[in-house]
C-alpha positions in Angstrom: 0.0 0.0 0.0 1.4 3.3 -1.1 0.5 4.9 2.3 2.5 2.4 4.2 5.6 4.0 3.0 4.3 7.5 2.7 3.0 7.8 6.2 6.4 7.9 7.9 7.9 9.9 5.2 8.1 13.5 6.3 9.6 13.3 9.7 12.6 15.5 9.2 12.8 18.7 11.3 12.0 22.1 10.0 12.9 25.5 11.5 11.5 26.0 15.0 9.7 29.2 13.9 7.4 27.0 11.9 6.8 24.4 14.6 4.1 26.0 16.7 0.7 24.2 16.4 -2.4 25.9 15.3 -5.0 26.8 17.9 -7.4 24.0 18.8 -10.6 23.9 16.8 -13.4 21.3 16.7 -13.3 18.7 14.0 -15.0 19.7 10.7 -18.6 18.6 10.1 -20.1 18.1 6.6 -23.6 19.2 5.6 -25.1 15.9 6.9 -23.6 16.4 10.4 -20.9 13.8 10.0 -17.6 14.5 11.7 -14.6 14.5 9.4 -10.8 14.7 9.9 -8.7 17.8 10.4 -5.2 17.3 9.0 -3.7 20.4 10.6 -1.3 20.3 13.5 -3.4 21.7 16.4 -3.2 22.3 20.1 -5.0 19.6 22.1 -8.6 20.1 23.0 -8.6 22.3 26.2 -11.8 20.5 27.4 -9.9 17.2 27.7 -7.7 16.3 30.6 -3.9 16.7 30.0 -2.2 13.7 28.6 -0.7 11.2 31.0 3.0 10.7 31.4 4.7 8.8 28.6 4.3 5.1 29.2 6.8 2.5 28.5 5.4 -0.5 26.6 4.8 -3.7 28.4 6.1 -5.7 25.4 8.2 -5.1 22.4 7.5 -7.4 19.4 10.4 -8.1 17.1 9.3 -9.5 13.7 10.9 -12.7 12.8 10.6 -13.5 9.1 9.4 -17.1 8.4 10.0 -18.1 4.8 7.0 -19.8 3.2 6.7 -21.2 -0.3 3.6 -19.7 -1.9 2.3 -20.9 -5.2 1.2 -18.2 -7.7 -0.3 -18.9 -11.0 1.4 -17.8 -14.2 -0.2 -16.4 -16.2 -2.5 -14.8 -13.7 -6.3 -14.6 -14.0 -7.8 -12.1 -16.4 -8.9 -8.9 -14.6 -12.5 -8.7 -13.5 -14.1 -6.0 -15.7 -17.6 -6.2 -14.3 -19.1 -2.7 -14.3 -22.5 -1.2 -13.5 -24.1 2.1 -14.3 -25.3 3.4 -10.9 -26.9 6.5 -12.4 -26.6 10.0 -10.9 -26.3 10.8 -7.2 -29.5 11.6 -5.3 -30.3 15.4 -5.1 -30.2 15.1 -1.3 -26.6 14.8 -0.3 -27.6 13.1 3.0 -29.4 10.3 1.2 -27.8 7.0 1.8 -28.0 5.0 -1.5 -27.4 1.5 -0.1 -28.5 1.3 3.6 -28.4 -2.5 3.4 -24.6 -2.2 2.7 -23.7 0.6 5.1 -25.9 1.2 8.1 -25.2 4.8 9.0 -27.3 4.5 12.2 -24.3 2.7 13.6 -21.2 4.8 12.9 -17.8 3.2 13.2 -16.6 3.0 16.7 -13.6 5.2 17.3 -11.8 6.2 20.5 -12.5 9.9 20.9 -9.2 10.3 22.8 -6.6 7.8 21.5 -4.1 8.8 24.1 -2.8 6.1 26.5 -5.0 5.3 29.4 -3.4 6.1 32.8 -2.5 3.1 34.8 -1.5 0.9 31.9 2.0 -0.1 30.8 5.2 0.3 32.7 5.0 3.9 33.8 8.1 5.0 35.7 7.5 6.9 39.0 9.9 8.7 41.3 11.8 6.2 43.4 10.7 3.1 41.4 13.1 1.2 39.2 12.4 1.4 35.5 10.8 -1.8 34.3 12.3 -3.3 31.2 9.7 -4.2 28.6 9.3 -7.9 27.8 10.7 -8.6 24.3 9.1 -11.2 22.1 9.9 -12.4 18.7 6.8 -12.3 16.5 6.7 -14.7 13.5 6.0 -13.0 10.2 5.4 -14.9 7.0 7.8 -13.9 4.2 6.3 -15.4 1.0 8.6 -17.1 -1.5 6.5 -17.0 -4.6 6.6 -20.3 -6.6 5.2 -19.9 -10.1 2.8 -22.7 -11.1 0.9 -23.1 -14.4 -2.2 -20.9 -14.6 -5.1 -20.6 -17.0 -5.0 -18.9 -20.4 -4.6 -15.4 -18.8 -4.8 -12.3 -20.9 -4.4 -12.6 -24.6 -0.8 -11.7 -25.7 -0.5 -8.3 -27.4 1.8 -7.8 -30.5 4.9 -5.9 -29.8 5.3 -2.6 -31.6 8.1 -2.3 -34.1 11.3 -0.7 -32.8 11.6 3.1 -33.4 14.7 5.0 -32.7 14.7 8.8 -33.0 18.1 10.4 -33.6 19.4 12.7 -30.9 18.2 16.3 -31.1 19.2 19.4 -29.2 17.1 20.3 -26.1 18.6 23.5 -24.7 17.3 25.1 -21.5 14.7 27.9 -21.9 15.1 31.4 -20.5 14.4 31.6 -16.8 11.0 32.6 -15.5 10.0 34.3 -12.3 9.8 32.0 -9.3 6.4 31.4 -7.8 5.7 33.3 -4.6 3.2 31.5 -2.3 1.0 34.1 -0.6 -1.4 31.7 1.1 -2.3 28.0 1.4 -5.6 26.8 2.8 -7.4 23.6 3.2 -10.4 23.7 0.7 -12.0 20.5 1.9 -11.9 16.8 2.6 -12.5 14.7 -0.5 -12.7 11.2 0.8 -13.7 9.3 3.9 -16.2 9.6 6.7 -17.3 13.2 7.1 -16.2 14.3 3.7 -18.5 16.3 1.5 -18.6 13.3 -0.9 -19.5 10.8 1.8 -17.4 8.2 -0.1 -17.7 5.7 2.7 -21.5 5.2 2.3 -21.7 5.9 -1.5 -18.8 3.8 -2.7 -17.3 1.9 0.3 -14.2 4.2 0.2 -13.4 4.6 3.9 -9.7 5.1 3.7 -7.6 5.9 0.6 -4.8 8.2 -0.6 -3.2 10.1 -3.5 -6.0 11.7 -5.7 -4.2 12.0 -9.1 -6.2 14.1 -11.5 -6.4 14.8 -15.2 -8.9 16.2 -17.7 -10.6 13.4 -19.5 -12.6 15.7 -21.8 -13.7 19.3 -21.7 -15.6 19.8 -18.4 -14.7 16.5 -16.8 -11.8 15.6 -14.5 -10.9 12.0 -13.5 -9.6 11.5 -9.9 -7.7 8.2 -9.2 -6.8 7.0 -5.8 -4.3 4.5 -4.5 -4.8 1.6 -2.1 -8.4 1.8 -0.9 -10.2 0.2 2.0 -13.8 -0.2 3.0 -15.7 -2.3 5.6 -13.6 -3.0 8.7 -11.0 -0.3 8.1 -10.0 1.8 11.1 -8.6 5.3 11.1 -4.8 5.6 10.9 -2.9 4.3 7.9 -3.6 1.7 5.3 -5.7 -1.3 6.1 -5.4 -5.0 5.8 -6.2 -7.6 3.1 -9.6 -8.4 4.7 -10.8 -4.8 4.7 -12.2 -4.6 1.2 -8.7 -3.8 -0.2 -8.6 -2.5 -3.8 -5.3 -1.3 -5.2 -6.9 1.7 -6.9 -10.3 3.3 -7.6 -11.4 6.1 -9.9 -14.0 8.9 -9.7 -15.2 11.8 -11.9 -15.8 15.4 -11.1 -17.3 18.3 -13.0 -16.9 20.7 -10.0 -15.7 24.1 -11.2 -16.0 25.9 -7.8 -13.0 24.4 -6.0 -12.6 27.0 -3.3 -15.0 25.0 -1.1 -13.6 21.6 -2.0 -13.8 19.0 -4.7 -17.2 17.3 -5.4 -17.2 13.8 -7.0 -20.1 13.1 -9.3 -19.5 9.3 -9.6 -17.1 6.5 -9.3 -16.4 3.5 -11.5 -18.4 0.7 -9.8 -18.5 -3.1 -10.0 -21.6 -3.5 -7.8 -24.1 -1.4 -5.9 -22.3 1.3 -3.9 -18.9 -0.2 -4.4 -16.0 1.4 -6.2 -14.2 -1.0 -8.6 -10.5 -1.8 -8.7 -9.6 -0.5 -12.1 -6.0 -1.8 -12.4 -5.7 -5.4 -11.0 -2.8 -6.6 -8.9 -1.7 -10.0 -7.7 -1.5 -8.8 -4.0 1.4 -11.0 -3.0 4.5 -9.7 -1.3 7.7 -10.4 -3.2 5.8 -10.9 -6.5 3.4 -8.0 -6.9 2.0 -6.4 -3.8 -0.1 -3.7 -5.5 -0.4 -1.5 -8.6 -0.4 2.3 -7.9 -1.4 4.9 -10.5 1.0 7.8 -10.7 -0.5 10.1 -13.4 -3.2 10.2 -16.1 -3.7 12.0 -19.4 -6.0 11.9 -22.4 -5.1 11.7 -26.1 -8.3 12.1 -28.1 -10.9 9.6 -26.8 -8.3 7.3 -25.2 -7.3 7.7 -21.5 -3.9 6.7 -20.2 -2.6 5.9 -16.8 1.0 5.6 -15.7 1.4 3.2 -12.8 3.9 1.3 -10.8 3.9 -2.4 -10.1 5.1 -2.7 -6.5 7.0 -5.8 -5.6 7.1 -5.1 -1.9 7.1 -2.3 0.7 10.1 -1.7 2.8 10.3 -1.4 6.6 12.3 1.7 6.1 10.0 4.8 5.5 10.2 6.2 2.0 11.6 3.0 0.4 9.9 0.4 -1.7 10.8 -2.0 -4.5 9.1 -1.9 -7.9 8.9 -4.6 -10.6 8.4 -2.0 -13.3 6.7 1.3 -14.2 4.1 0.8 -16.9 1.2 2.3 -18.9 -2.4 1.3 -19.2 -5.1 2.7 -21.4 -8.9 2.9 -21.6 -11.2 3.4 -24.5 -14.4 3.6 -22.5 -13.8 6.8 -20.5 -11.9 5.0 -17.8 -14.4 2.4 -16.9 -12.2 -0.5 -17.9 -8.4 -0.5 -18.5 -5.8 -2.6 -20.4 -2.3 -2.8 -19.2 0.0 -2.6 -22.2 2.2 -5.6 -22.1 5.1 -3.8 -23.8 4.9 -0.3 -22.4 7.0 -1.0 -19.3 10.2 0.3 -17.8 11.8 -2.6 -16.0 13.4 -2.1 -12.7 16.5 -4.2 -13.4 18.6 -4.5 -10.2 16.4 -1.8 -8.6 18.1 1.1 -10.4 15.4 2.1 -13.0 15.1 5.9 -13.3 11.5 6.1 -14.5 9.6 3.9 -12.1 7.3 6.6 -10.8 6.1 8.7 -13.7 4.1 11.9 -14.3 3.2 12.2 -17.9 1.9 15.4 -19.7 0.9 15.8 -23.3 1.9 19.1 -24.9 2.4 20.0 -28.6 3.5 17.0 -30.6 4.9 15.1 -27.6 4.1 13.5 -24.3 6.6 14.4 -21.7 7.5 11.9 -18.9 8.9 13.1 -15.6 10.3 10.1 -13.7 11.9 9.1 -10.5 13.2 5.8 -9.1 11.1 3.7 -6.7 11.1 5.1 -3.3 11.8 8.7 -2.5 15.5 9.0 -2.4 16.0 9.5 -6.1 16.4 12.4 -8.6 14.0 13.6 -11.3 14.6 12.8 -14.9 12.7 13.7 -18.1 11.8 12.0 -21.4 9.6 12.7 -24.4 7.9 10.7 -27.1 5.7 11.6 -30.1 2.1 11.2 -29.2 1.5 8.4 -31.7 4.3 6.3 -30.1 3.4 6.8 -26.5 3.1 3.0 -26.0 6.4 2.2 -27.7 9.2 2.5 -25.2 11.9 2.4 -28.0 10.6 5.7 -29.3 11.3 7.7 -26.1 14.1 10.2 -26.0 15.7 11.1 -22.7 17.0 14.6 -21.7 20.8 14.1 -21.3 23.1 17.1 -20.9 21.0 19.4 -23.1 20.1 16.9 -25.7 17.1 14.5 -26.4 18.9 11.2 -26.6 17.4 7.8 -27.5 17.8 4.7 -25.3 19.4 6.7 -22.5 16.9 6.1 -19.6 19.5 5.8 -16.8 21.7 8.6 -18.1 18.9 11.2 -17.9 20.2 14.5 -16.4 18.6 15.5 -13.1 16.1 18.4 -13.8 16.3 19.9 -10.3 18.8 19.6 -7.4 18.0 17.3 -4.6 15.4 14.6 -4.0 12.0 14.5 -5.7 9.1 12.1 -5.5 5.3 12.0 -6.1 5.8 14.5 -9.0 2.8 16.2 -10.6 3.2 18.5 -13.6 0.9 20.7 -15.7 1.3 23.1 -18.6 -0.4 26.5 -18.0 -1.8 27.7 -21.4 -2.4 31.2 -20.1 1.1 31.8 -18.9 2.8 29.5 -21.4 4.7 28.0 -18.4 5.1 24.6 -16.9 4.3 24.1 -13.2 5.6 21.2 -11.1 4.6 20.1 -7.6 6.5 17.4 -5.8 7.5 16.0 -2.4 10.9 17.1 -1.2 11.5 14.7 1.6 14.8 16.3 2.6 12.9 19.5 3.3 9.9 17.9 4.8 7.7 19.9 2.3 5.6 19.7 -0.8 7.0 22.4 -3.1 6.2 24.1 -6.4 8.5 25.2 -9.3 7.9 26.9 -12.7 9.7 26.8 -16.0 9.3 27.9 -19.6 10.1 24.4 -21.0 9.8 20.9 -19.5 13.6 20.6 -19.3 13.9 23.9 -17.5 15.6 25.8 -16.2 13.3 25.4 -13.3 12.9 28.1 -10.7 13.8 27.7 -7.0 11.3 25.6 -5.1 8.7 27.4 -3.1 7.2 25.4 -0.2 3.5 24.8 -0.2 2.9 22.5 2.7 5.2 21.3 5.5 4.7 18.4 7.8 5.0 20.6 10.8 1.7 22.2 9.7 0.2 19.1 8.2 1.7 16.1 10.0 2.3 12.9 8.1 1.1 14.5 4.8 2.3 13.5 1.4 1.3 13.7 -2.3 0.8 17.0 -4.0 -1.2 16.3 -7.2 -2.3 19.3 -9.2 -5.9 19.8 -10.3 -5.8 20.4 -14.1 -8.1 23.5 -13.8 -5.6 25.3 -11.7 -4.2 28.7 -12.9 -1.0 30.6 -12.5 -2.5 32.3 -9.5 -4.8 29.7 -8.0 -3.1 26.3 -7.6 -5.3 23.5 -6.4 -3.7 20.2 -5.4 -4.5 17.1 -3.3 -2.6 15.9 -0.3 -3.0 12.8 1.7 -2.7 12.4 5.5 -1.4 9.2 7.0 -3.1 9.9 10.3 -6.5 9.8 8.7 -5.5 8.0 5.5 -7.7 10.2 3.4 -7.4 12.8 0.7 -7.8 16.6 0.9 -7.9 19.5 -1.6 -5.6 22.4 -0.9 -5.8 25.9 -2.4 -2.6 27.9 -2.8 -2.6 31.5 -4.0 0.5 32.4 -6.0 2.0 35.7 -7.1 4.2 35.0 -10.1 5.3 37.6 -12.7 4.7 36.4 -16.3 
């Protein structure tokens, strides 16, 4: 699950002047009276008693990997493309479409004060010796996948003919004015209990993350989310296999008034009030744990998704291992998707430079901004003619001021330092490129501008820090943003849900 790594990501310190919490405020409430989640770092509720002293744990569990041979069929089963047309949402936003599936008269039980209960654990007191926690080794299954013959699987796709474009010059463009962030505010909670979209009762989306957006056609925006959980999920991080786990889900929005949040009109469904998994995954650690969308774009009537096939998550925050980065396409407005069997960037020896991609069509090309798996890599750039977007041999990589063929791992870093969860758009009004990404070294989601995709890119201006929004990650641009009003999604690991942010910028043309 993407969030498993993302949750612990931004724990680096920032200057003390930025560290003061915001004043306490009651949790937000949607129009139906449901309590949502506030991602801001706030003072504790003054009406509650002060927190008890820090407790020492009674027990410390140390995981002990237990290898286990696990059969997995090759080829795998064909993806389930069952879809239903649920029709438009009810005019009453508080209408519950499927009360037999989700009984809102019994809200999920949550501890209103999750702080430790006094009198539990090994609490040291003056004059008492400190008790050492009991240490136990906890067995943890480590699957060893064993391929076994499967069914017919998906029909093989013919490979495209090799195409090699000769190297061409790609000089830096003239510098543009750096963006100046004048304000950043939370516009609204998009997903989860208490959100304006009530995704928990409408589509069984209780916990999810990311919120990658692109314009599918004039007037419509697709919003795709990462690992998603429903019934049985509890607040605080990604869920478990038995909590209605879907690797990804997709919704649509026609909302033009974003200052009060992002409204979803519908989601792709496979049954009543249930968001469908649009890109299948094998869901087996050390083979394919999940498939995570990283960007989307449209070329004519065909929709495209870049995604990463995750082999396994690491215990170290900010690291994971991919099998490959790939492309999928849809010819029915995103309801069903086909993974292209040849549009893949393999992660040979774990050093692939374009494992997590953000792809943007502009002019005659589609530009691909890519980083390695995890968030300790640098940002590279490639381009491909629109007609060859599924042919990896046709891509040219930006290397030392030139567009060079077959040079994936030689791509010149676009910006200094680390970059991950990159989101890019081209602003037609300003004729500028705008990029938002997570700078884990700074503990911030930042924005840069440029006159060309290869840069030069301006200095990074911070949008959101994890002192203000603890355990936040992401930073995916809404395609209807402007040079002055930047809307973007963030995720919070604490609530494991997605929010829309509004940044006002002052940038000279």
